[in-house]
KOLGU-4560 file (N, C-alpha, C; in nm, 3 decimals, padded with zeros to 5 digits):
<recs>
<n_xx: 13.211 n_yy: 06.181 n_zz: 07.272 ca_xx: 13.271 ca_yy: 06.073 ca_zz: 07.348 c_xx: 13.367 c_yy: 06.124 c_zz: 07.455 mol: A seq: 1 type: UNK>
<n_xx: 13.415 n_yy: 06.246 n_zz: 07.438 ca_xx: 13.508 ca_yy: 06.302 ca_zz: 07.535 c_xx: 13.441 c_yy: 06.320 c_zz: 07.670 mol: A seq: 2 type: UNK>
<n_xx: 13.314 n_yy: 06.358 n_zz: 07.670 ca_xx: 13.243 ca_yy: 06.386 ca_zz: 07.794 c_xx: 13.185 c_yy: 06.263 c_zz: 07.859 mol: A seq: 3 type: UNK>
<n_xx: 13.174 n_yy: 06.154 n_zz: 07.787 ca_xx: 13.108 ca_yy: 06.036 ca_zz: 07.839 c_xx: 13.168 c_yy: 05.984 c_zz: 07.970 mol: A seq: 4 type: UNK>
<n_xx: 13.300 n_yy: 05.967 n_zz: 07.984 ca_xx: 13.355 ca_yy: 05.918 ca_zz: 08.111 c_xx: 13.327 c_yy: 06.014 c_zz: 08.227 mol: A seq: 5 type: UNK>
<n_xx: 13.338 n_yy: 06.144 n_zz: 08.200 ca_xx: 13.312 ca_yy: 06.243 ca_zz: 08.305 c_xx: 13.165 c_yy: 06.240 c_zz: 08.346 mol: A seq: 6 type: UNK>
<n_xx: 13.077 n_yy: 06.234 n_zz: 08.247 ca_xx: 12.933 ca_yy: 06.227 ca_zz: 08.276 c_xx: 12.900 c_yy: 06.101 c_zz: 08.358 mol: A seq: 7 type: UNK>
<n_xx: 12.958 n_yy: 05.989 n_zz: 08.320 ca_xx: 12.932 ca_yy: 05.864 ca_zz: 08.392 c_xx: 12.979 c_yy: 05.877 c_zz: 08.538 mol: A seq: 8 type: UNK>
<n_xx: 13.095 n_yy: 05.937 n_zz: 08.558 ca_xx: 13.148 ca_yy: 05.955 ca_zz: 08.694 c_xx: 13.055 c_yy: 06.045 c_zz: 08.776 mol: A seq: 9 type: UNK>
<n_xx: 13.012 n_yy: 06.155 n_zz: 08.717 ca_xx: 12.922 ca_yy: 06.248 ca_zz: 08.787 c_xx: 12.792 c_yy: 06.178 c_zz: 08.824 mol: A seq: 10 type: UNK>
<n_xx: 12.735 n_yy: 06.104 n_zz: 08.732 ca_xx: 12.608 ca_yy: 06.037 ca_zz: 08.759 c_xx: 12.624 c_yy: 05.924 c_zz: 08.861 mol: A seq: 11 type: UNK>
<n_xx: 12.735 n_yy: 05.853 n_zz: 08.857 ca_xx: 12.760 ca_yy: 05.745 ca_zz: 08.953 c_xx: 12.767 c_yy: 05.802 c_zz: 09.095 mol: A seq: 12 type: UNK>
<n_xx: 12.836 n_yy: 05.913 n_zz: 09.112 ca_xx: 12.845 ca_yy: 05.978 ca_zz: 09.243 c_xx: 12.708 c_yy: 06.033 c_zz: 09.285 mol: A seq: 13 type: UNK>
<n_xx: 12.635 n_yy: 06.089 n_zz: 09.191 ca_xx: 12.502 ca_yy: 06.141 ca_zz: 09.222 c_xx: 12.409 c_yy: 06.029 c_zz: 09.269 mol: A seq: 14 type: UNK>
<n_xx: 12.412 n_yy: 05.915 n_zz: 09.203 ca_xx: 12.329 ca_yy: 05.802 ca_zz: 09.245 c_xx: 12.370 c_yy: 05.750 c_zz: 09.382 mol: A seq: 15 type: UNK>
<n_xx: 12.500 n_yy: 05.750 n_zz: 09.410 ca_xx: 12.547 ca_yy: 05.708 ca_zz: 09.543 c_xx: 12.492 c_yy: 05.804 c_zz: 09.650 mol: A seq: 16 type: UNK>
<n_xx: 12.486 n_yy: 05.932 n_zz: 09.619 ca_xx: 12.429 ca_yy: 06.028 ca_zz: 09.713 c_xx: 12.280 c_yy: 06.006 c_zz: 09.734 mol: A seq: 17 type: UNK>
<n_xx: 12.211 n_yy: 05.965 n_zz: 09.630 ca_xx: 12.069 ca_yy: 05.930 ca_zz: 09.646 c_xx: 12.056 c_yy: 05.812 c_zz: 09.741 mol: A seq: 18 type: UNK>
<n_xx: 12.145 n_yy: 05.714 n_zz: 09.727 ca_xx: 12.144 ca_yy: 05.600 ca_zz: 09.818 c_xx: 12.170 c_yy: 05.642 c_zz: 09.962 mol: A seq: 19 type: UNK>
<n_xx: 12.260 n_yy: 05.738 n_zz: 09.981 ca_xx: 12.286 ca_yy: 05.789 ca_zz: 10.116 c_xx: 12.163 c_yy: 05.857 c_zz: 10.174 mol: A seq: 20 type: UNK>
<n_xx: 12.090 n_yy: 05.930 n_zz: 10.092 ca_xx: 11.967 ca_yy: 05.994 ca_zz: 10.142 c_xx: 11.864 c_yy: 05.890 c_zz: 10.183 mol: A seq: 21 type: UNK>
<n_xx: 11.858 n_yy: 05.779 n_zz: 10.110 ca_xx: 11.770 ca_yy: 05.670 ca_zz: 10.148 c_xx: 11.813 c_yy: 05.612 c_zz: 10.283 mol: A seq: 22 type: UNK>
<n_xx: 11.944 n_yy: 05.594 n_zz: 10.301 ca_xx: 11.994 ca_yy: 05.544 ca_zz: 10.429 c_xx: 11.962 c_yy: 05.640 c_zz: 10.542 mol: A seq: 23 type: UNK>
<n_xx: 11.973 n_yy: 05.770 n_zz: 10.517 ca_xx: 11.942 ca_yy: 05.870 ca_zz: 10.620 c_xx: 11.796 c_yy: 05.860 c_zz: 10.662 mol: A seq: 24 type: UNK>
<n_xx: 11.708 n_yy: 05.840 n_zz: 10.565 ca_xx: 11.566 ca_yy: 05.825 ca_zz: 10.599 c_xx: 11.543 c_yy: 05.698 c_zz: 10.680 mol: A seq: 25 type: UNK>
<n_xx: 11.609 n_yy: 05.590 n_zz: 10.642 ca_xx: 11.597 ca_yy: 05.466 ca_zz: 10.718 c_xx: 11.653 c_yy: 05.482 c_zz: 10.859 mol: A seq: 26 type: UNK>
<n_xx: 11.758 n_yy: 05.562 n_zz: 10.874 ca_xx: 11.812 ca_yy: 05.589 ca_zz: 11.008 c_xx: 11.704 c_yy: 05.654 c_zz: 11.095 mol: A seq: 27 type: UNK>
<n_xx: 11.633 n_yy: 05.749 n_zz: 11.039 ca_xx: 11.527 ca_yy: 05.817 ca_zz: 11.115 c_xx: 11.416 c_yy: 05.718 c_zz: 11.153 mol: A seq: 28 type: UNK>
<n_xx: 11.380 n_yy: 05.632 n_zz: 11.059 ca_xx: 11.279 ca_yy: 05.530 ca_zz: 11.087 c_xx: 11.327 c_yy: 05.433 c_zz: 11.195 mol: A seq: 29 type: UNK>
<n_xx: 11.452 n_yy: 05.392 n_zz: 11.183 ca_xx: 11.510 ca_yy: 05.299 ca_zz: 11.281 c_xx: 11.509 c_yy: 05.361 c_zz: 11.420 mol: A seq: 30 type: UNK>
<n_xx: 11.544 n_yy: 05.487 n_zz: 11.428 ca_xx: 11.547 ca_yy: 05.555 ca_zz: 11.559 c_xx: 11.407 c_yy: 05.564 c_zz: 11.619 mol: A seq: 31 type: UNK>
<n_xx: 11.307 n_yy: 05.591 n_zz: 11.538 ca_xx: 11.170 ca_yy: 05.597 ca_zz: 11.589 c_xx: 11.127 c_yy: 05.464 c_zz: 11.649 mol: A seq: 32 type: UNK>
<n_xx: 11.170 n_yy: 05.356 n_zz: 11.585 ca_xx: 11.130 ca_yy: 05.222 ca_zz: 11.633 c_xx: 11.215 c_yy: 05.171 c_zz: 11.749 mol: A seq: 33 type: UNK>
<n_xx: 11.344 n_yy: 05.208 n_zz: 11.751 ca_xx: 11.437 ca_yy: 05.148 ca_zz: 11.846 c_xx: 11.497 c_yy: 05.244 c_zz: 11.949 mol: A seq: 34 type: UNK>
<n_xx: 11.472 n_yy: 05.373 n_zz: 11.934 ca_xx: 11.524 ca_yy: 05.470 ca_zz: 12.029 c_xx: 11.672 c_yy: 05.503 c_zz: 12.011 mol: A seq: 35 type: UNK>
<n_xx: 11.733 n_yy: 05.451 n_zz: 11.908 ca_xx: 11.874 ca_yy: 05.479 ca_zz: 11.877 c_xx: 11.894 c_yy: 05.461 c_zz: 11.727 mol: A seq: 36 type: UNK>
<n_xx: 12.009 n_yy: 05.503 n_zz: 11.678 ca_xx: 12.040 ca_yy: 05.490 ca_zz: 11.536 c_xx: 12.103 c_yy: 05.354 c_zz: 11.508 mol: A seq: 37 type: UNK>
<n_xx: 12.086 n_yy: 05.305 n_zz: 11.387 ca_xx: 12.144 ca_yy: 05.178 ca_zz: 11.344 c_xx: 12.294 c_yy: 05.194 c_zz: 11.323 mol: A seq: 38 type: UNK>
<n_xx: 12.368 n_yy: 05.089 n_zz: 11.352 ca_xx: 12.514 ca_yy: 05.095 ca_zz: 11.337 c_xx: 12.566 c_yy: 05.012 c_zz: 11.220 mol: A seq: 39 type: UNK>
<n_xx: 12.475 n_yy: 04.953 n_zz: 11.141 ca_xx: 12.519 ca_yy: 04.873 ca_zz: 11.026 c_xx: 12.413 c_yy: 04.877 c_zz: 10.916 mol: A seq: 40 type: UNK>
<n_xx: 12.457 n_yy: 04.840 n_zz: 10.796 ca_xx: 12.362 ca_yy: 04.830 ca_zz: 10.684 c_xx: 12.257 c_yy: 04.723 c_zz: 10.711 mol: A seq: 41 type: UNK>
<n_xx: 12.298 n_yy: 04.615 n_zz: 10.776 ca_xx: 12.202 ca_yy: 04.508 ca_zz: 10.803 c_xx: 12.093 c_yy: 04.557 c_zz: 10.898 mol: A seq: 42 type: UNK>
<n_xx: 12.131 n_yy: 04.636 n_zz: 10.997 ca_xx: 12.032 ca_yy: 04.692 ca_zz: 11.088 c_xx: 11.939 c_yy: 04.788 c_zz: 11.013 mol: A seq: 43 type: UNK>
<n_xx: 11.994 n_yy: 04.869 n_zz: 10.924 ca_xx: 11.911 ca_yy: 04.959 ca_zz: 10.845 c_xx: 11.815 c_yy: 04.882 c_zz: 10.756 mol: A seq: 44 type: UNK>
<n_xx: 11.861 n_yy: 04.770 n_zz: 10.703 ca_xx: 11.776 ca_yy: 04.692 ca_zz: 10.613 c_xx: 11.653 c_yy: 04.639 c_zz: 10.685 mol: A seq: 45 type: UNK>
<n_xx: 11.662 n_yy: 04.623 n_zz: 10.817 ca_xx: 11.549 ca_yy: 04.573 ca_zz: 10.895 c_xx: 11.427 c_yy: 04.664 c_zz: 10.887 mol: A seq: 46 type: UNK>
<n_xx: 11.447 n_yy: 04.794 n_zz: 10.866 ca_xx: 11.335 ca_yy: 04.887 ca_zz: 10.860 c_xx: 11.298 c_yy: 04.922 c_zz: 10.715 mol: A seq: 47 type: UNK>
<n_xx: 11.363 n_yy: 04.858 n_zz: 10.620 ca_xx: 11.331 ca_yy: 04.878 ca_zz: 10.479 c_xx: 11.211 c_yy: 04.793 c_zz: 10.442 mol: A seq: 48 type: UNK>
<n_xx: 11.135 n_yy: 04.839 n_zz: 10.345 ca_xx: 11.022 ca_yy: 04.762 ca_zz: 10.294 c_xx: 11.072 c_yy: 04.632 c_zz: 10.231 mol: A seq: 49 type: UNK>
<n_xx: 11.187 n_yy: 04.636 n_zz: 10.168 ca_xx: 11.246 ca_yy: 04.520 ca_zz: 10.101 c_xx: 11.393 c_yy: 04.508 c_zz: 10.144 mol: A seq: 50 type: UNK>
<n_xx: 11.420 n_yy: 04.442 n_zz: 10.257 ca_xx: 11.558 ca_yy: 04.436 ca_zz: 10.308 c_xx: 11.660 c_yy: 04.383 c_zz: 10.207 mol: A seq: 51 type: UNK>
<n_xx: 11.627 n_yy: 04.276 n_zz: 10.138 ca_xx: 11.721 ca_yy: 04.220 ca_zz: 10.041 c_xx: 11.744 c_yy: 04.316 c_zz: 09.925 mol: A seq: 52 type: UNK>
<n_xx: 11.636 n_yy: 04.375 n_zz: 09.876 ca_xx: 11.646 ca_yy: 04.472 ca_zz: 09.767 c_xx: 11.727 c_yy: 04.594 c_zz: 09.808 mol: A seq: 53 type: UNK>
<n_xx: 11.708 n_yy: 04.639 n_zz: 09.932 ca_xx: 11.785 ca_yy: 04.752 ca_zz: 09.984 c_xx: 11.935 c_yy: 04.721 c_zz: 09.981 mol: A seq: 54 type: UNK>
<n_xx: 11.973 n_yy: 04.606 n_zz: 10.035 ca_xx: 12.115 ca_yy: 04.569 ca_zz: 10.039 c_xx: 12.173 c_yy: 04.552 c_zz: 09.899 mol: A seq: 55 type: UNK>
<n_xx: 12.096 n_yy: 04.492 n_zz: 09.810 ca_xx: 12.144 ca_yy: 04.475 ca_zz: 09.672 c_xx: 12.158 c_yy: 04.610 c_zz: 09.602 mol: A seq: 56 type: UNK>
<n_xx: 12.060 n_yy: 04.697 n_zz: 09.624 ca_xx: 12.066 ca_yy: 04.830 ca_zz: 09.563 c_xx: 12.185 c_yy: 04.911 c_zz: 09.611 mol: A seq: 57 type: UNK>
<n_xx: 12.211 n_yy: 04.906 n_zz: 09.741 ca_xx: 12.326 ca_yy: 04.978 ca_zz: 09.794 c_xx: 12.456 c_yy: 04.921 c_zz: 09.738 mol: A seq: 58 type: UNK>
<n_xx: 12.458 n_yy: 04.790 n_zz: 09.716 ca_xx: 12.576 ca_yy: 04.726 ca_zz: 09.657 c_xx: 12.600 c_yy: 04.770 c_zz: 09.513 mol: A seq: 59 type: UNK>
<n_xx: 12.494 n_yy: 04.804 n_zz: 09.442 ca_xx: 12.510 ca_yy: 04.854 ca_zz: 09.305 c_xx: 12.557 c_yy: 05.000 c_zz: 09.303 mol: A seq: 60 type: UNK>
<n_xx: 12.520 n_yy: 05.076 n_zz: 09.407 ca_xx: 12.553 ca_yy: 05.218 ca_zz: 09.411 c_xx: 12.687 c_yy: 05.248 c_zz: 09.476 mol: A seq: 61 type: UNK>
<n_xx: 12.725 n_yy: 05.164 n_zz: 09.574 ca_xx: 12.844 ca_yy: 05.191 ca_zz: 09.654 c_xx: 12.927 c_yy: 05.065 c_zz: 09.668 mol: A seq: 62 type: UNK>
<n_xx: 13.052 n_yy: 05.083 n_zz: 09.702 ca_xx: 13.142 ca_yy: 04.970 ca_zz: 09.727 c_xx: 13.120 c_yy: 04.922 c_zz: 09.870 mol: A seq: 63 type: UNK>
<n_xx: 13.011 n_yy: 04.851 n_zz: 09.893 ca_xx: 12.984 ca_yy: 04.809 ca_zz: 10.031 c_xx: 13.083 c_yy: 04.704 c_zz: 10.078 mol: A seq: 64 type: UNK>
<n_xx: 13.146 n_yy: 04.634 n_zz: 09.984 ca_xx: 13.247 ca_yy: 04.536 ca_zz: 10.023 c_xx: 13.370 c_yy: 04.605 c_zz: 10.083 mol: A seq: 65 type: UNK>
<n_xx: 13.392 n_yy: 04.732 n_zz: 10.050 ca_xx: 13.501 ca_yy: 04.810 ca_zz: 10.109 c_xx: 13.461 c_yy: 04.865 c_zz: 10.245 mol: A seq: 66 type: UNK>
<n_xx: 13.335 n_yy: 04.856 n_zz: 10.275 ca_xx: 13.286 ca_yy: 04.903 ca_zz: 10.403 c_xx: 13.207 c_yy: 05.031 c_zz: 10.391 mol: A seq: 67 type: UNK>
<n_xx: 13.101 n_yy: 05.037 n_zz: 10.466 ca_xx: 13.022 ca_yy: 05.158 ca_zz: 10.480 c_xx: 13.039 c_yy: 05.200 c_zz: 10.626 mol: A seq: 68 type: UNK>
<n_xx: 13.095 n_yy: 05.317 n_zz: 10.646 ca_xx: 13.119 ca_yy: 05.365 ca_zz: 10.783 c_xx: 12.993 c_yy: 05.432 c_zz: 10.834 mol: A seq: 69 type: UNK>
<n_xx: 12.942 n_yy: 05.381 n_zz: 10.945 ca_xx: 12.826 ca_yy: 05.440 ca_zz: 11.009 c_xx: 12.866 c_yy: 05.472 c_zz: 11.152 mol: A seq: 70 type: UNK>
<n_xx: 12.870 n_yy: 05.601 n_zz: 11.183 ca_xx: 12.902 ca_yy: 05.646 ca_zz: 11.318 c_xx: 12.777 c_yy: 05.709 c_zz: 11.377 mol: A seq: 71 type: UNK>
<n_xx: 12.746 n_yy: 05.671 n_zz: 11.499 ca_xx: 12.625 ca_yy: 05.722 ca_zz: 11.562 c_xx: 12.656 c_yy: 05.780 c_zz: 11.700 mol: A seq: 72 type: UNK>
<n_xx: 12.567 n_yy: 05.866 n_zz: 11.742 ca_xx: 12.568 ca_yy: 05.920 ca_zz: 11.877 c_xx: 12.422 c_yy: 05.942 c_zz: 11.914 mol: A seq: 73 type: UNK>
<n_xx: 12.393 n_yy: 05.971 n_zz: 12.036 ca_xx: 12.253 ca_yy: 05.999 ca_zz: 12.071 c_xx: 12.195 c_yy: 06.117 c_zz: 11.993 mol: A seq: 74 type: UNK>
<n_xx: 12.281 n_yy: 06.205 n_zz: 11.944 ca_xx: 12.233 ca_yy: 06.325 ca_zz: 11.874 c_xx: 12.225 c_yy: 06.311 c_zz: 11.722 mol: A seq: 75 type: UNK>
<n_xx: 12.288 n_yy: 06.210 n_zz: 11.663 ca_xx: 12.286 ca_yy: 06.201 ca_zz: 11.518 c_xx: 12.370 c_yy: 06.089 c_zz: 11.463 mol: A seq: 76 type: UNK>
<n_xx: 12.395 n_yy: 06.096 n_zz: 11.333 ca_xx: 12.469 ca_yy: 05.990 ca_zz: 11.264 c_xx: 12.548 c_yy: 06.050 c_zz: 11.148 mol: A seq: 77 type: UNK>
<n_xx: 12.651 n_yy: 05.978 n_zz: 11.108 ca_xx: 12.729 ca_yy: 06.008 ca_zz: 10.988 c_xx: 12.745 c_yy: 05.876 c_zz: 10.914 mol: A seq: 78 type: UNK>
<n_xx: 12.717 n_yy: 05.878 n_zz: 10.784 ca_xx: 12.735 ca_yy: 05.760 ca_zz: 10.700 c_xx: 12.830 c_yy: 05.799 c_zz: 10.587 mol: A seq: 79 type: UNK>
<n_xx: 12.931 n_yy: 05.718 n_zz: 10.564 ca_xx: 13.027 ca_yy: 05.744 ca_zz: 10.456 c_xx: 13.056 c_yy: 05.613 c_zz: 10.383 mol: A seq: 80 type: UNK>
<n_xx: 13.075 n_yy: 05.624 n_zz: 10.252 ca_xx: 13.105 ca_yy: 05.507 ca_zz: 10.169 c_xx: 13.176 c_yy: 05.555 c_zz: 10.043 mol: A seq: 81 type: UNK>
<n_xx: 13.218 n_yy: 05.461 n_zz: 09.962 ca_xx: 13.282 ca_yy: 05.494 ca_zz: 09.835 c_xx: 13.184 c_yy: 05.464 c_zz: 09.721 mol: A seq: 82 type: UNK>
<n_xx: 13.170 n_yy: 05.563 n_zz: 09.633 ca_xx: 13.087 ca_yy: 05.544 ca_zz: 09.513 c_xx: 13.158 c_yy: 05.448 c_zz: 09.418 mol: A seq: 83 type: UNK>
<n_xx: 13.085 n_yy: 05.392 n_zz: 09.326 ca_xx: 13.143 ca_yy: 05.297 ca_zz: 09.231 c_xx: 13.196 c_yy: 05.364 c_zz: 09.104 mol: A seq: 84 type: UNK>
<n_xx: 13.244 n_yy: 05.488 n_zz: 09.117 ca_xx: 13.305 ca_yy: 05.554 ca_zz: 09.001 c_xx: 13.453 c_yy: 05.515 c_zz: 08.993 mol: A seq: 85 type: UNK>
<n_xx: 13.518 n_yy: 05.554 n_zz: 08.887 ca_xx: 13.658 ca_yy: 05.513 ca_zz: 08.867 c_xx: 13.753 c_yy: 05.578 c_zz: 08.968 mol: A seq: 86 type: UNK>
<n_xx: 13.711 n_yy: 05.682 n_zz: 09.038 ca_xx: 13.794 ca_yy: 05.746 ca_zz: 09.141 c_xx: 13.760 c_yy: 05.697 c_zz: 09.282 mol: A seq: 87 type: UNK>
<n_xx: 13.657 n_yy: 05.611 n_zz: 09.293 ca_xx: 13.612 ca_yy: 05.561 ca_zz: 09.424 c_xx: 13.584 c_yy: 05.678 c_zz: 09.519 mol: A seq: 88 type: UNK>
<n_xx: 13.510 n_yy: 05.774 n_zz: 09.470 ca_xx: 13.479 ca_yy: 05.896 ca_zz: 09.544 c_xx: 13.409 c_yy: 05.865 c_zz: 09.675 mol: A seq: 89 type: UNK>
<n_xx: 13.455 n_yy: 05.929 n_zz: 09.782 ca_xx: 13.390 ca_yy: 05.913 ca_zz: 09.912 c_xx: 13.266 c_yy: 06.003 c_zz: 09.914 mol: A seq: 90 type: UNK>
<n_xx: 13.153 n_yy: 05.941 n_zz: 09.948 ca_xx: 13.028 ca_yy: 06.014 ca_zz: 09.964 c_xx: 12.990 c_yy: 06.006 c_zz: 10.111 mol: A seq: 91 type: UNK>
<n_xx: 12.922 n_yy: 06.111 n_zz: 10.160 ca_xx: 12.899 ca_yy: 06.121 ca_zz: 10.304 c_xx: 12.770 c_yy: 06.196 c_zz: 10.329 mol: A seq: 92 type: UNK>
<n_xx: 12.700 n_yy: 06.157 n_zz: 10.435 ca_xx: 12.581 ca_yy: 06.229 ca_zz: 10.478 c_xx: 12.576 c_yy: 06.225 c_zz: 10.630 mol: A seq: 93 type: UNK>
<n_xx: 12.519 n_yy: 06.328 n_zz: 10.688 ca_xx: 12.498 ca_yy: 06.325 ca_zz: 10.833 c_xx: 12.357 c_yy: 06.376 c_zz: 10.860 mol: A seq: 94 type: UNK>
<n_xx: 12.306 n_yy: 06.337 n_zz: 10.974 ca_xx: 12.171 ca_yy: 06.377 ca_zz: 11.009 c_xx: 12.145 c_yy: 06.361 c_zz: 11.156 mol: A seq: 95 type: UNK>
<n_xx: 12.027 n_yy: 06.403 n_zz: 11.195 ca_xx: 11.985 ca_yy: 06.390 ca_zz: 11.334 c_xx: 11.834 c_yy: 06.373 c_zz: 11.342 mol: A seq: 96 type: UNK>
</recs>
């Protein structure tokens, strides 16, 4: 039982990172279709197979109510959010 809280925290952050990788792939898809990167989760959801499911899933993995920071430039993007662990760990991904 001593390891259970730590394990849960590690897995929660790991799942949030999986969600970020999904967002990064959607960013690439969005750019192919629109010639630029998406600046919001709602814009990213437009290129998802299941927009509502995507938004709900991200809400389970990250504190989207606290905000998901998406910064874009013509050369790439950075996405940052807080995982739903007890430390509210910031998770981040960048791509081009």
